[in-house]
Rosetta silent file (secondary structure, phi, psi, omega in degrees, C-alpha in Angstrom):
SEQUENCE: MISYQLSVISDQLSVISYQLSVISYQLSVISYQLSVISD
SCORE:     score description
SCORE:     0.000 S_00000001
   1 L     0.000  -47.728  177.363  -15.674   23.958   -2.413 S_00000001
   2 H   -56.448  -45.571 -178.463  -16.541   21.172   -0.184 S_00000001
   3 H   -62.567  -34.602 -175.615  -16.904   18.777   -3.146 S_00000001
   4 H   -71.884  -41.479  172.797  -13.434   19.815   -4.317 S_00000001
   5 H   -61.170  -39.600  177.623  -11.957   19.122   -0.879 S_00000001
   6 H   -64.366  -41.103 -176.061  -13.619   15.668   -0.847 S_00000001
   7 H   -66.143  -36.826  178.253  -12.257   14.800   -4.166 S_00000001
   8 H   -67.663  -35.902  176.926   -8.676   15.801   -3.110 S_00000001
   9 H   -66.289  -38.553 -176.610   -9.125   13.563    0.079 S_00000001
  10 H   -64.320  -47.872  177.108  -10.409   10.835   -2.095 S_00000001
  11 H   -61.788  -44.093  175.030   -7.358   11.027   -4.299 S_00000001
  12 H   -61.841  -38.875  179.085   -5.025   11.047   -1.337 S_00000001
  13 H   -70.801  -34.890  176.831   -6.721    8.032    0.142 S_00000001
  14 H   -68.362  -38.006  177.665   -6.372    6.093   -3.150 S_00000001
  15 H   -65.810  -50.552  179.323   -2.632    6.903   -3.282 S_00000001
  16 H   -50.542  -43.548  179.252   -2.306    5.766    0.361 S_00000001
  17 H   -64.449  -42.125  174.033   -4.119    2.587   -0.408 S_00000001
  18 H   -57.886  -43.842 -179.372   -1.829    1.910   -3.428 S_00000001
  19 H   -66.033  -38.847  177.098    1.285    2.526   -1.294 S_00000001
  20 H   -61.676  -37.089 -178.949   -0.098    0.109    1.416 S_00000001
  21 H   -66.568  -43.134 -179.202   -0.698   -2.512   -1.183 S_00000001
  22 H   -68.588  -40.913 -179.419    2.931   -2.138   -2.442 S_00000001
  23 H   -63.666  -44.727  176.509    4.277   -2.337    1.084 S_00000001
  24 H   -51.085  -50.603 -176.717    2.106   -5.434    1.658 S_00000001
  25 H   -62.478  -46.293  178.007    3.514   -7.026   -1.462 S_00000001
  26 H   -52.213  -44.752 -177.011    7.107   -6.248   -0.441 S_00000001
  27 H   -63.437  -40.960  175.150    6.497   -7.699    3.033 S_00000001
  28 H   -60.050  -42.372  179.177    5.151  -10.891    1.369 S_00000001
  29 H   -64.784  -50.099  178.951    8.276  -11.149   -0.777 S_00000001
  30 H   -60.784  -36.393  178.757   10.541  -10.741    2.210 S_00000001
  31 H   -66.003  -42.354  179.147    8.551  -13.324    4.176 S_00000001
  32 H   -61.386  -40.380  171.745    8.931  -15.693    1.285 S_00000001
  33 H   -61.687  -38.916 -176.058   12.721  -15.150    1.142 S_00000001
  34 H   -71.847  -33.175  175.456   13.034  -15.689    4.819 S_00000001
  35 H   -66.175  -34.304  178.849   11.139  -18.972    4.542 S_00000001
  36 H   -65.542  -46.693  177.452   13.379  -20.123    1.743 S_00000001
  37 H   -59.685  -39.691  178.694   16.460  -19.225    3.831 S_00000001
  38 H   -65.774  -32.674  177.218   15.138  -20.969    6.856 S_00000001
  39 L   -74.881    0.000    0.000   14.716  -24.191    4.913 S_00000001
């Protein structure tokens, strides 16, 4: 039972990690666009 819970938690963490990487990518794109606009 504990091992099952750990696997579920692991899956959730991997999903969160993926979402954070997507957010990071979007922020970098926004940052790039702002730098282009400021120039």
